[in-house]
N, C-alpha and C positions, 0 to 999 in steps of 0.2 A: 236518822234510827235506821236500823239496813230493815230492806224486806227481804226474805229469805226466798228464791223461788222453791215448790217443791220440784223434789225431783231423787236420783240416786247421790247428788252428793253430803258428805256429813260434816257436820259440823270439827271442829279442831278435837275437841274435848273425844273424840267418840271414833280420831285417825290413828292409826297405830305406829306406823312411822312416819316422823318428821322430817326433813333437808333443813327445812326455816321455816321456823316462827318468829312471826309477826307480831308482839301479843301486848296489846295496849295503848301503842303508841299515836305518840302527839309529836308534828313539827310546828315548829316556830322561829320566821325571822323579823327577829323585834318584836314588835305589837302585836305582827300578823300571824294568824293561827293559820298555816297549811292543809296541815293534817289531823282532824282529832279523835285522838283514843282507837286507833283503828287494831286489826286484827285480821291474820288470815296467817296461813300456813302453805308449805310446799314439799309436796311428796318428790322424791328420790323418782327421776325421769318426765315426771309431764313435764306440760306447759299451762299454764296460768297466763293471761290475760287484764290487762285494771286497762280499765276503756271510760268513756269521760271527757267532759268539755276541756276546753285550756281551762286552766287555772280549777282543776278537780281535785290533784295533788298528785300524779299521777309522776311526773317524776321525781318531784319530792322526796317521793317512797324511795325511787331507785339511789336517791343520792342518798337516803337516810342510810341506805344499807351498806353502802358505799363510805361511809363514814364522810361526807362531803357540806351533809344538812344535818343542822342539830338538833338531837331528841330532848323532846323538855319532861317527855315521860316514856314509861312506858320498857318495854327492851326488847332487841332483836337476836335471837339465837340461828344458829347455825351450826349443825353436825353436834349439837350440844355444848357449843360454846360460843359467849358470845360476843357479840358484834359489837358493845358498843363502848366506844370510847377511844375504838382502834381508828388509827389512819387509813389511806388511803391503801398504800400498800401492803396494811397489814390484812387487808378484808384479802384480797388477791391469792395473797398464799396462800388464805383458809382453803380457796378456792373455790373464787366468785373471779368471776368476767364479765365488763360493762363493756358495753357499747352504749358512748353518751348522742343525747339527744346533740342533732348539728353534724353528729360525724366526728368533728375534730380532731380531724389526722393532721400530722406533720409536715404540714403546705409543700417545702421545703425542699425537703428528704424524700428518697424515691420509695418507692414497695416496699422492697426489704427492708430498708432501715426499720420502720415501722410496724414492720413485724415483729424482726430485732426490740426490737424497745416494746411488744405485748408479751415476749419470751420472756423478759431478762430473770426471771422468777427461777428457769428451769435450770438445772446444771447445763455446763456449759457444753458438753460432748451432747444433750439431747436435744440441744435446739437447731444440728441442720436436718433431722429427723424430721424436726416439728414441722417446719418450714415446710419444708416437701408436702408434707402429709396436706397440710390449710392451704399450699398450694395446687392440692390433687384438687382439694373441694372449690377451687376459686378457679378456674386456667384461665378466667380474664386479667386475674393479677398478675402470673404466668410471664402473660403475653410484655406485659406491662411492667415486671419487676425491678429494672432499672431509670423507668419513667418518672418524678416530678408528686410524691402524691399534688400533689394542689393542681397538676392537668389536667389530671384524670374528671371523667363524670361525674356526674352524682351518684347513681347507680352504680359503680366504682368504688368512687370513695364510700359509700355506704359497707360493700363487700371488704373492700379495706379492716373500715374496723369493724367487722364482726369478724374478720380473720384476725384480727391483733389480737379483743378478747379470748378468740381461742389460743393461739400459745399458748398462754401458761396453762396449758387440757383442765378447762372449769370443770366443776360437778354444778356448777348452776351461774346458766348466762344471762344475766340483766340484759336488754333491750329497751332502748328510750327511742320511741319514737320511729324508727327505721323502713316506713315506709314518709316520711315527711319530706315532698318535693321531690317525689318521684313518676315516672310515668306509669301506667299503670301498666306495662307489660315488664315492668322491671319491679313496680309491685310484687308480681305473679311469680316472678323468679326468684326473687329475694324470700319469698314464702317459701318453696320447693327448696330453694338450697338450706335452710333453717331447718326441713322436716328432715334431707339426707344427711343432711353433718349429725343432727339429734338422733336419727336412728341407727347410725354406724357409729356412735360417739356414749351414749346415753345420760348425755348432761339434763337438768331440769331447763328450765325458761321461763324467766317473767317478765313478759313484754307489755310495755305503758303507750299505743297504741290510741291516737285521736279516732285512724280508720278502723271503725269500733267493727265490721263487717271483717274487714280481711283475716281482723287480731282473731274473733269468734272461728273462724277460718279456721286458721292456725293451733289456737289453743282448743284445750279437752274441759278446762273450767275457765271462768270472768268472773269478774269482777266488778260492777260499775258505781263509779264515783261519784259525787254530787258534793264539788265543795268540799273537800278533806274527811266527808261522810262517805262511809258504806249504803246504794241505795240499794241495789241488788246484788245476789249472788247465785250460783250454781250451775249445770251443767251448761256450755256452751250452747246445744241447741239448744236448749229448754230456752237459755236468756233470749236468743235469736230465734226461736217464734213467738215470746210473749208480746202481745197487742200491747203493749207501754214502755216496752225495753222495745221493740221498731220503730214507733211515733217517738219514741224521746232522740231515741240517742242512735238508731240505723236510717231513720232517713225513708222507713216504706210505716205502709196501713198493717 
């Protein structure tokens, strides 16, 4: 059962514009239900964090949006068009970029080739300019442009995964565990890069992250998940200050 935290956050029914409407969605893998009748919405340009322990359903939500995880009930609407039943490449064409958990770069191919793969939906004449723009966002990738992606550090591979998702010029960027396995200095850097690029391009971000402290600093709003259910939701600052949330999810009293 959802427990809303008081504040200026508005429920879906009171919100004027919606980029994404995740409405009453249940996700199951065989007999195992990962997410139960979950609803939330994302407005253009905002950042929303999905936080919770491993197995809370965070990654399943992103996979459902991308057409990877099966939806048993409910609907997912993006820019007034249903995503239900679409394949991943069709979701990308609609305007959603995806950086998966574990980065999943094409290890044997170069940085440039990985980025080109992310821009395959663009008209060919637009690819060089977009590639240059993404490399401007990630100077370290420019330095390693012709290096095999599998030889990059974990932080560099994460930059590449995000850059690859940005190549398609998404209006919504999904980030699945972007800080997983990274050193603290790289975690901070990834957050700074995401903020910079989002400010420049104006897309919305939905981030699924176990590092709740980092995620709530990045996002304006947060949704706390517990075994596929919405436990709390609200403005990030309010969640970060709530004693129950702090004790259970942020590791502080």
